[in-house]
Structures are given as C-alpha cells and as structure tokens.
N, C-alpha and C positions, 0 to 999 in steps of 0.2 A: 776699327770700323767693321771688319769682317765679324768680329765677336759680337758687336752690337746687332748686326743683321741677323746673326744666328739666334740671339736672344729674342729678337722681335718675332722671327718666324716661329720659334718655339711657343711664344705667347699666343700667336694667332692660332696655332694648332690646338692649344689648350682651350682657348675661347670657343673655337668651332666645336670641339667635343662637348664643352659645357652647354653651348646653345642647343645642340642636338638633345642633350639630356634634359635641359630645361623645357623644351617643347614637349617631349614625351611625358615629362612629369606633370605639366599643366593640362594635357589632353586626357580626358577621362576615357576609360575603356568603354567601348560600345560594340555589341550589346553588353550590358553589365553582368549578365549571368550566362553560363555555358548552357548549351542545349541539353535538355534532360527533364526528368520528372522531379517535382518538388512537392513536399508535403504542405508547404505554405510559402508565400512570397510577401515580403514587407514592402508594400507599394508606397510607403512614405520614404523609404530608403531608395527604392527603385521605382520611381513614378512611371505611370503608364497613361497613354491617351486612349480613350474609348471612342469607338465610332458613334456617329449620331443616328444610327439606325440598328435594327435587329435583323438577324439572319432569317431568311424565309425559305420554306419548303417549296419546291417547284413540282410541276406535274411531270411524271415520268411515263413515257409511252410503254404500252403493255409488253412489247417485244423485249425491250431492255430490262424491264422489271422481271420478266420470266427468266431471262438469261442470268441475271444476278442471283435470283433465288436458286436456280439449278447449280450454279457454281458454288454458292454457299452450302448447299445440300451435299455436294461432293466432298467438301471439307468436313462437314459435320453431319454424317448420315444418320446419327442418332436423333437428330432434331425432327420434329413433326413438320413435314413440308408445308402443311396448311397453316402453320403458326408463324411462318417466316414473313416478315414485313420489311419493306424497303422505303426509307425516306431519302429523297433526292434533293440536293441543294445546288448543283451546278456542274458544269464541265469546263475543265481547264483547256488551254490552247493546245496541249499535246494530246487531247482526247481523254485524259483521265477524268473519271467521274467522282464526285464527292457524295458519299452515301452513308447512311446509318442503317445497318442490318440487325434485326432483332428476331429472336425465336424463343421457343419455350425452354431452351437449354441455356439461354444467356444468363451469365452470372456476373454480378457487379459487387465490388468491394465497397463497404460502407465508409468511404473516405474521399474527400475532395481531391482531385488530381490537378496540380498546377504544372502545365507543360510549357517550358520555355523552348521555342522553336525559332532559332535565329534571333531576330529583333522583336519577335511577337510572343505574346502570352495567350495560351489557350487553356481555359479552365473548364473542367467537366465536373458534374455533381458527384461522380464516383469513378474510380478507376475501371476502365473497360467500356465506359459509356461514352465513347468518343466517335466522331464522324471519321470515316476512313476513305482511303483512295482505292478505287476499283479500276483496274486496267488490265487488258490482256487476260481476262478470266481469273485474275488474282486480286487479293485484298491486302492492303498494307496500311499500317497506321501512318498518320501524317508525319509524326516525329521520326519514325523509322525510315520513311521514304526520304526525309531531309538528311538524315544522318548517313544513309547509304548512297546519297548522291543522285537518286532518281528524281527527286524533287529539287529543282534548281532554285536559286534565289528569286528568279523571275516568276517561276511557277508558285513559289511560296507566297509572293506578293499577291498573285491572283487568288490563291486559296484564302489568304487573310482577308482580302476584299469581299469574297463571297460569304465567308463564315463570320465576318465581323470580329476578327481577333483584336484584342487590345495590343497596342504597340508601345514598347518602352520608349520613353522620351529620350531623345539624343541630346546630351548636354553640350555637344560640340556643334549642334545644328541650330542656326539662327532662323527665325521666322522670316519667310519671304513670300510676297512683298511685306515690308515692315509696317505699312499702314493699310487699313482696310479701304476698299473702294467706297468713295463718298465725297462729299463737299467739305472743304476746309477753308476757313476765312483768313488765315494768317500764315506767313511763311515760316514762323517759328517751329511749326510741326516738321518742317522738311530739312532744317539746317543740320541735324545730326547725321544725315545719310549721304552716301556717295552716289553719283549719277554718271550715266554715260549716254551717248547718242544711240540711235537705232543701228549705227554702224559700229557699236561697241567702243567708241572713242571716249575717253574720260572728259567730263565737262562739269564746270561748277554749276550750282543751282541757279545763280543769278544769270550766268551766260545762257543757260538752257531757257530761262524765261525770255531773255532778249531774243533768242533764236526763234521762239514761237511767236513773239510779237512781230518780228520781221516777216515771218511766213504769213501771219494774219494780214499785214499791210500790203502784201504782194500776191494777190490771188492770180490764178491762171485765167486765160481767156476762155469764155464760153461762147464759141462761135455760132452755135445754133440758136437763132432768135426765137424759133418756135418753142424750144425747150425752156428758154428763159421766160417766155410768156406763160408757159404751163406752170412753172414754179411760182410765178407771181400770183396767178389766179388760184392755185391750190393753197397758197399761203393765206390769201384773203378768205377763201372758203373754209379752211380748216383751222386757222390759227388766229388771225386778227381781221375781223370784218370791217374795222374802221381804218385799215391801212390805205394809204393813197397810192394807187398803182402807178401814178405818174411820177411820184417821188421815189418810188421803190427801186433799189439796186440789188442785183444778185452777184455776190462774190463767190466764185467757183474755185475749188481747190483740187478736186480730183474725183475719180470714180473707182470704187472698189470692185473686186472680182465678181461680186454678186449683183452688180449693177447699181448699187447704192451710190448716191452722189454726196459729196461733202460740200456744203454751201453755208454761207451766212447771208441772211436776208436783211438788208439794211433799209429800214423804213424812215431813216433820217429823224429818229426820235432823239431826245436828249437822254444820254445814258449817264447815270450817277457813277462817279469814279470810285467804285468799290470793287477791288480786285477779288478774284476767286481762284482757288486752287482745287483741282479735282484729281483724286487718285482713281485711276481706272485700271484695274488689274495691276500690272507691274509698271505702269506708266503714270507720269504726272502731267496734267494738262493745265496750263496757266491761261487765264483770260483777263484782260484789262478791266472789264466790268462784268457783272453777272449777266447782263443782257447780250453782250458781244460774244456770243458763243456759236461756234460753227456746229452745224447739226447734220444729221443723216437724213437725206431725202430719198424716199423710195415708195413707190405705189401711192403717190399723191400725199403721203404722210411725212411729217417732220418730227424727228425724235432726237433729243439730246444724245450725244455719244455715250455719256455715262448711263443714261436710262436704257439705251439700246443694248449696252453690255450687260446691265443687270437683268433685263428681261429676256436675254438669250438670243435676241435677233442679231446681235453683233458678236460673233464667235471670237475665240482667241486669235484665230488666223486673220480674221477681218480686222480685229483690233490692231494686230501687228502692221497690217497694211495702212490703217488709219494713222498709226503712230509715225510711220515712215513718211507719209505725205505731209503731216502737220508738224513734224519735228518734235514730237513729244520727248520729254526726258524719261529715261528708264532707270529705275533703281538698280544699282549694282548688286548682284546676288552674292552675299557673303559665303554661301555654301558651294559656290562654283570655283574650282581651282583653275586659274588661268593656264592656258597652254604654254609650256615652257619654251623659251626662245632657244634657237640653235646658236651657240656661241663658241668661238675658238677657245679651247681650254676646258669647256664643259663636256668632258668625255663620258660622264655618267648620265647625261641628258636629263638633269633635274632642274634646269633653268638657272642655276647659280653655280659659281665657281668657288670651290672649297678645297681644303687639304685632301679630301677624298679624290678629287680630280688629279691633284699633284701626285698622290700615291699611285693612282692607276697609270698615269703617264710614265712614272718611274718604272713600273712593272713592264710596260710596253717596251721601254728602252732596254730592259734586261731580257726580253725575248717573249713575253706574253703576247699572244696574237690578239689584236683588237677585234671586236665583234663584227665590224663592217668597215668598208672603205671610208664611209663618212667619219667614223670615229678616228681613223688614221689621219684624216685631213684635219680634224679638230684638234688632235694632239700635237700636230706640228705647228706650234704657235710662233716659232721664229722663222718659219717658212724657208728652211734649208733643205727640204726634201727628205728628212729622216727624223725619227723620234729619238731623243737623247736627253742627257742630264741638263742640257742647255734649255730645253723646253720646260723641264721641271723647274729650273731656276726662274724662268720668266713667269710661270704661274705662281710660284711662291712670292715673288716680288709684287705681283698684281694683288694677291690676297692681303699682303702686309700693307700695301698702299704707300704712296709718297716716293716711289722709285720709278725711274725711266727704264728703258730697255726691257719692256714686258712683251715685246713682239705684237702679235695680233690678239693676245689674250683679251677676252671680253667683247670682241668685235663680232658682229653678226656677218656671216659669209654672204656675199652678194648672190651666189648661186649655190643651192643645196642639192647635191646629187645623191 
C-alpha cells in the first residue's frame, strides 16, 4: 500500500510539472519582439493594431519654446540658433514633454527606423527623425528612456496614446466586452459567454434574465405625487401625445448620482411578446418586449439606457450604478485574473495547492524561515502548532486525492491575520 501511495504521489508531481510546461508552451510570448531598433518588421508574423486617429502638433507657449531652444543650443553650439524649430505634441503626467527639435545641422540616415518599445511599434521615416522626451533641460530618445527606466510602462502608455503608436496584438488577450453595444434579437448570441452579477457572483445567462424580470416586476415606491405627475405630463408632451394620463402608471426603480431617474412609463398598451437583448458596455440588459424598456428620465426628457450610453450622457460610472439598480448581467472578463484564495497548504499564495507548496513546507520543516506569520499558519495544515513532515504528507495526500487525514489542507481560514 505504501508503495502504491509513493507511485501515485510521483505521478502527481510529474503531472504538475507537465501541466506547468503545457501552460507555458501554449501561451505565446508578449511582446513578441525585444525592445530595440529594427530595419524591418513583418507585421503579418507580428500583427499590430493601429489607432483610429493621427498624432497632432499642439501649441507651445513661447517661454517653454525658448527654453527648449536654448537647451538644444547648449548641446549643439555649432547650430544656427535661428534655424532651431520645436514641434510640441504633449506633456506626460511626470512633466516630461514630447517634442521634435530640428536645426540646420540635423542629419538623417536614409532608412526607415522601426523601434519596438515594450508592446508598441514606433516607425519613423529615417533614423534620427524621431520625437524625443524633454525633461529637466535634457533630451532623451523614447526608446532610451524606456530602456534606462526613466520612462515607466505607465508613462509609455501615455506616450503611445499621444503619439498614436501602433500596438502589437496580444495573442493571449481576448476582446472585452465580447459583443458590441447594440440591440440583439436572440439569446443565441449570448450563450458562448460567462456572466456574473454586479457583485461579481457567477450566474447563468437564463438566471440573469430571470433576475432582471423580477426586478422589472417589482419597482420601488415613488412617494412624491408631484414628481409622478411631472413625469406623466412630460411623457405626454415629449413622447406620446395620445397617451391617456388617467391610465398611465409610473414604475420607479431608482435615482442615479447625477439626478437621473430610472423609470418605466406604462400606458397600458398591448405589447407584442418579442424579447430584446441589449449589450450596453460590459453589461447585458434583457427586456420581455421591445416596448417594456426602463428609461433614463432627466430634465423632462426620456432616453433609452442604451441610447444614453452611446450619446455619452450616461458615463461608465453611471452605467455601473444603473446596472446595480436594475440587476444587469455582466460579461466575465477573460483577461482578469481572479484574486487567489487564501487556503491552508497554499504557502506560495498562487490560489492552488501543488507539489510546489509541499516542497516549500518541507523546507520550512527543515529550517527555512517562512516569509510571514500568515505563511506559517497556512503551512501547519494538521494544526499541531509546528511545521513538520506530517504537514507535507497531508498536502501530498490532498494533491493525490482520494485520501483522508489531509488536515485543514484546501480550507479557507475563517480569519486571516
């Protein structure tokens, strides 16, 4: 029996090593090329995404322009000062300015320069003809600033946005949201994806639709009769002149932080039973019929939620509020890594228990000091107050599966200190 357990544990360890290898083998390297200068880039082999706009020159105040010219002249005193020109493109959050400085002594090599800078591609018509960073009276090329660490990934993102760099397509990154904002007539479009509530709890698509239906059928109380009357008269004046105010009912669902109200104006019409699904940003809004749609009411106007989002009057933040009130389903983002759980036995804090954890606990038992008190607690899976080979055995049995006496391995602590 002991021999069988030993064989099984060995098999688990080999499988764990293989799974790690398999994951790394199927995940493509990104960015695909190292930062540096290239004479050419095969964009079929290394596809890039181009921005939908062109970079623009901005107006630079005279004081800064003069200072830049003087600093340039100090470096190149042989230049004719009057020939120095400065093109300005923007300022980064650390105060760095993006400029192109030219003078009568500027020399350019007759070859296109492809610069890979992190995940971005910056192409110039010839070497030396590139926009540079100006800060603290010094000039640095963007690629040099990135390589020497003065241009962080965050600042590079700002630079790329201002200068409209192309970005290498990440093969490991999936489009999110997976469907574009708009109207959809059938649930077949939505079945391939995973969903969660606004509280980040997993939910099936069908259950999400039922939850929204339940919310629709149970509006909140609108206690102010004068507000209700205003809504009715505004609806007749601006939406439906033929509506009967006596039959009209106002279903109220909540008020957003900008004062907008979420309402459904029920005119007691016959609504054809044609369901509709709307993708609004990262959310899905289900309505039992096209007409039974909760709308945004503000400044005497009624706007569908989707339209308000598309025309910009409903910001991402207000959409989040709307989604929470109306129980919209949210697409699960495949690019977001879930926060790892804290589990007994998971001493490397990666959210799963593997042979790596068993190996670490074995080292702790031999004298290696755990990184923190929390790691010590998580390593003591048999709860005997010390870390020993007994804890290692519990973790190995847990990984193998099918065995009892695994102690607290895999259990989430009630209190994490």
